[in-house]
Structures are given as C-alpha cells and as structure tokens.
N, C-alpha and C positions, 0 to 999 in steps of 0.2 A: 697679794694676800686678801682673802675674803673673810669678813667678819660675820659671824652668825650668833644671834642672841639665843641662849639656851632655851628660852621660852618657846621658840619654834620647834625645838626637839621635843619638849614636853607635850606640846599640842599635837604633834604628829603621832607620838607614841600613844597618847590617850586614844586618839581616833583609831589607830591600828590595832590596839588591844580589843576594842569593841568590834571593829571590822572582822578581824580574824576569828573571833568567837561566834559571829553570827552568819558569816558567809564563807563558803568553801571557795578556794582559789579555782580559777577557770580550768587549770590542768587537772585538778582533782575531780571536778565535776565531770569533765570529759572522760576521765579514766573510769569513774563509777558507771557512767552511761554505757561505755564500751563493755565493761565487765557484765553488766546486767543483760546486755544483748548476747554475749557470748557464753555466759554461764550455762553449763550442761545440766546441773542438778536442779530439779524443780524447786526444792526447798531453798537451795542457794540463790536461785533467781528471785524467789519471793522475798528473801531477806534483803537482797540488793535493791529491789524495788521499794521496800519499806524504808531503807536508808535514804533513798532519793526523796520519798514522801516527807521524811523527817527534815531534810534540808529545805524543801519548799516551805513547809510550815514554819520553820525557824526564821526564814527570810521574810515571810509575809507578816508574822506576828512579832518579829524582833525578839526572839528568845534564843538562847545559846544552842548551837548545833549539838553540844554535848553537855551534860550536867557537870562534868569535870572540866572547868575552864582553865585548868592547868597552872603551872608555874611559868611566869613570863621569862622566856629566853630572848635576849636582844643582842643582835650582831650589829656592830657599827664599823663601817668601812669609812675612815676619815681621811679626807684629802690633806696632804701635808701643807697645803696653802690655806688651810682654814684656821681661823682664830675664833675661839668661843669667848663670849662675854656675857655678863649678867649672872654668873654663878658657876658652881661646879657642874661639870657635865654628868657625872654619876648621879648627883642629886636630881638633876633635871630629868634623867631617864626614869629614876624611881618615882618622881612626882608624876610623870606621864602614866606610869603603870598604876599608881595609886588612884589618879583621877579616872582612868579607864575602867578600873574594876569597881570603884565606888559609884561613880556617876552612871556607869553602864549596868549596874546591878548584876555584876558577875560574881560567881562564887569565890569567896576568899579562902584559899587552900594552903597558905604558907604559915608555918610556925616559926617563932623567933629562935628557938633552940631545938636541935634535932632530938634531944632526950626529954627536955622539960615540956615541950609540945604546946606552948602558949601561942594561940593564933595572933598574927599581927593585925588582922582585921582589915587589911587593905591590899593584900596579896604582894606586898613588898617584903624584902628586897628582890629585885630581879636578878637573874643570872646574866651578866653582861660580858661580852667578848669584844675587844677592841682590835682593830687592824688598821695600820697606817698605809695609805696608798697614795699614788700620784694624783694631783688635781686639786680643785677647790670645791668639791662637793662632798656630801655625806650620804652614804647609802645606809638606810636603816632597815633591818629585817627583824620583825617581831614574830616569834614562834611560841605560842602558848603550848606547853608540853604536859599532857595528862600523864598520870603515873600508873595507870593500868598497863600501858605499853612500856613506859620508862622502866618499870620494875622488872621487865623481861629482858632488858638489855645486858650485854655481856662483854667482857674483855678477855682475850686469850693471848698469853705471851708464848707464842709458838717458837720452835727452833727453826733456824734457816733450812735445815734438812726437811722440814715438814712441807715446804714448798707450796705450790698452788693447790695441790690436793688437800693439804692441811688447812688452807684458807677456806676452801669449799666446805670441808667437813665442819669447821668452826661455825660458819654462817648457817648451815643447815641444822646443826645441833641447836643453836640459839633459837631458831625459828620453831623447830619441833618442840623444844621444851616450853616455848611461849604458848603454843597452841591457841586455845580460845581466849586466854587471859589478855592477849594483846589486841582484842577486839578486831579481828580480821574482817575484811581484807586489809592488809597492812602495807605500809611502805617500809622497806628495810634499808637503813643507812649503814654503810660499812666504811671504816677507816683502816687502811693497811699501811704500816710503816711508822716512821717517827719513833716516838717513845710511848710509854704507858699513857700519859695524858694527851699527847698529840693525836694518837689514833682515835681516842674517844671524842675529841673535839671535831676531827674530820668526819666521823660517823654522824655526829649531830648536824654539822653543816650540810652533809649530803642529803639530809631530809628536806632541806629548804630548796634544793634544786628541783626544777620542774620534772614531773614524772614522765614527760614527753621527751626529755633531753637525755641523750646517752653520752657516755664518756668519749672524749676525743682521742684517747689512747686505745689503739686497736685491741690489744689483749684484754684490757679492762672492760671495754665494750662487750667483747665476747663473753667475759666472765659474768657481767651483769645479766646478759641474755640467758646464759646457761643456768645460773642460779635461779632466775625468775621462773624458768621452765620447770626446774626440779622442785622448787617450792610449791608451785601450783599443782604438781603431781602428788604432793604429800597427802591430799585428801582432807586437810583441815577445813578448808572452805569458809564461806561467809558465816560469821558468828561462831565459828568452830563447829558447825553442824554438818559439815561435809560439802564437797563441791570442788569445782575446778578453778576457783578464784580464791587463793589464800593470800596472795600479794598482788599489788597493783604495779609495783616497781621495785627494783633493787638498784640503788644508787651508790657507787663506790668512789671514794677519794683515796689517793695514794700520796706518799711522801718518802723521801730518802730515809734510810734507817742505818743502824749500826751493823757491822759485819756479824755480830753474835746474836742478833735478834730478828724476830718477825712478829711485831705486835699487830693484833687484829681486834678491832672493836666493832660490835654490832649494836646499833641503836635503833630500836624498832618503834614505829609510830602507828597508831590505829588508823582506821579508814578516813578520818577527817584530816589528818596531817596538816594542822593549821599553820599558816604563815602569811604574813602581809609584808610587802616590800615597797619602800618609797625612797626617792632621792631628793634631798633638799640642798 
C-alpha cells in the first residue's frame, strides 16, 4: 500500500491547469505543423500559420492559447494500492483547479447553477471522472474544455440495423453541423457502444489520446482513417473558411452494448485540444 497526501494531487492539478492553457501538447503541435505544410488552400494555409504564431506568442508571453480557458475536466486513474491522506480527494482536485485558474490568471467560466448563472469566480467545480486500476500510482489527465466546440457535440441512439454506415453518417452529420462553430481544424472524439452516458464518456476520453496514435482494433483503425479523409473532403477547412484541413484526427473508442442498441457520441474539440498528463 502506498500513501499519497492529497496536497500532491492539488499541486499537480494546479500546475497542469496552467500548463494545458498555455502550451499545446507535442502531438498537437506536430499535427498543426503537418497540416500547415499540406494544406492546399492559400487562405487555409495562412490561417494555420496564424494559429502557429498564436501558439508561439502564448508560450513566450505566458498568455492563454485561447481566451476560453474552458471547464476543467479531470480524469483520475487510481491504483488500487493507493491510500490518500490529508483530506477528501474531490476537494483536493477542486482546490488544484481553483489555484490554477486564480493564480494562473485564467478566465473563470463556470456558473454555480445552470439557470441562475452566478459565476463561481474560481472555475470550480471541475468535472471529475474516477477509474480504479491495478498498481500504486495515480495517472492524472487535465483537459480544459472550451464550449465553442463542446456545444457542437452530439449523441445518437442508433438502431443495431443502422450498422457501421449509420455510425459514419452520425459522425459526419455532427461535424458538418458544427462547421466553423467548433473552431476547426478540430479533433473528433467518438464513443461507440455502452449506454447513453458511457458512449459520451468514451468520446470525451478519446480526445485525450494522442492524435498520432490509432486504434489497436483493425476495423476501428480503418474507420478512423476513412472518417478523417471524408471530413477533410467536406471543405469546411481552417477557421471554417475553406480548405483541405477540417480535422486533425478522428479518435474512436468502443465498448460492448445491449443487443437492442447502438449508441454513438461525438465530442468535438477545437484546434488546441488541450490536455496535460502526469503520473504521481
């Protein structure tokens, strides 16, 4: 059994909130660079270069890479041999988010009640997902999620008879309806299977996977590649102003489901697709 003081969780999450909002992950930087080199439309290429300039300025001047610093989504993979001390884990996570957004001068975008709309003034509470795994380590993923793209996400409760063509149509429909509102080039996270809530969670998790990593399941890998090609043929392009780069990746997660259902969730993220990962 390994004991971890929750203050360590707080400190790491504070740093990760600041890191994710100021610096793009290496896989996303590489994907944008490749897109800028391969983009066929002159205007699209210009927009991609401007996005790269924005990233450089943000890093040099320590300003957020996007004005919408998002709602903090935190995934915790907790080893079963870990024992936390010093307080409640959920409180520690939210304290890390509070410190990160207040001390990091990040925009506070969370309201206490969805209808009364009073701002919490520290970007808490976070959206926290827990998963128990083997071992004595804790893997923390912090993914600030902006709502320009979040608002474009969809869930489709398909019939089993809709099959793989129905899945393709659902993903393409979501992307086309999102258009410029998702701040393309986008990353498209897809969850297939499970239940209503499980497919949505899988789609969200898919966004945290490296855009350079493809599924280990052969048919899923082929589906990711086909959808990426078809999305990039849509002509939406960088900034929604036309071009051959509408998406940088399509990441798909799957899970067993009921004989009567075929749930599909599409969670879209803008070109920054912010996430930071650490293991403590």
